[in-house]
C-alpha angles and dihedrals in degrees: 000000000000134000139188093248110125113173148318115264135187110238091204105048098013092232117156112234135201113267091248097049115122100204136348119273086243089064099252125127113253124237129212116243127202141199091251096177089058089046091057091074102033144007117208130184114247104173127043102248123240097208142168096179100278125169136029090095119175124266100214126198109230100205100161095048090044090055091049091053096039095247128151098211128006119174127187120209098207109207095169091091092067120105110281088023101270147070090259087085090073095057095041094048091061097036094050091044092055094042092048091050088054093052101259110160102170126052134186138176143163109236144179089216118279097060092050092051091048092049089048092052096044092041091054089049089054095045095246128147107241128205117188128190113199132175114259089243094061108126110261096241091064090053094046091048094052091048091052088059089056099255119146106235126204119191117217132195112242133018133327089274088062089046088055093051090047088052096053091044092051100043104029124218116350116250091023130122089306089059094215123150126225112232093177118143111287093349087109124034104227103073084067089055090054094047094048088070086079089068094046090049093050089051092049095045091051096048095260094304119113129225123254091244138014114199112198135179108240128205109135088357099223093138096054092045090049096049091050089052090048092056091053090049093049092051090050088051091051095242097117136016131243096278114111134191119248104262110220118189118204126201138167119268087233092055115025113141096147091046091052093047091047093052092047092050093242124153093215132036125234116225117269116243118225099000112206128179140127088232104085094193091058094049092095112127097196140008132213087214096055093121094049091047094053092043092055093045093051097041090054092047084243133146145234116223134184121208133190121248091244090056094051092047091050092050093046086055090050093053089051100045097038103034108019092242113139097216127192116226090261088058090048089052092062093055090046088054092051091049091050095046094047092050088050093051091243098116125049110242089201093060129090108261125193118195127184128231095194097189150000120286091217093087090059103039107039 
């Protein structure tokens, strides 16, 4: 079988990398590039998929919340209906599919919760051994879910960054004698390829127009990077024009490295010391994709916003009581950011705004 995949490329230094490279020698994540002219005429499957039915999530109109906030059009992309209850299923479906096709039999990752559960599920589907390293503060339902999928879970004091260090100390170099593969955020290129489908779906669901703003909860930032990449690909395919949504990254006030870098006009983000937030997916002190995130935000005339835990919990409750959407704290954070930006006059209430609920609230509130 053939595909339109061509090569891996560094978006920072434009170097072409081997297909199995994790990151560029310059330190940047790698992105997959395709023969898009060839893709115009035909799409052909190149890797047998490891799938649990991910994607094609609803884009729901939130009329009652929009009315309360004085918005003309508010849409919620509800990723909670994915397998394992979050958007992480998209990235792991593609990453595990590619790794399995290349013969990987052992997988590992540090995780704040949802990514680990998704790797555990898709790894089980592919017949892989899965090792997860989670912060000790990870809500218990995430741990239990991963163990039900057969993953071996190690709890680590500190943040996801500490969990990553513990993983490398415990397992040694990835791809070494142990033969394990590192599925950490942006340390392999195909989680981005899975996450970018959110951008393709929004375009399809909106008749190949794009909203005025996309408001996205940002920890590692793979989803925002992926959607930005998807829009460029769709323009190259002739499906959309050059107009882009404002990309608005939302972080927790207790862990906001991208927000701080954006406000300071920096191209990279320093690690956040002592990250604290109820939203496990936002408790990410640093991202390998910081430069790509900041570039996309600025190129789209977007913004980076930090919200308090009480705000995200209040807005998660609004999505539940007004719209019947069981939002996680990260999903509540996106609505909190919209409310704050509209009140500040930084977001047009007459535009079409898409927010993301990236996972189910059940894992937090049971």
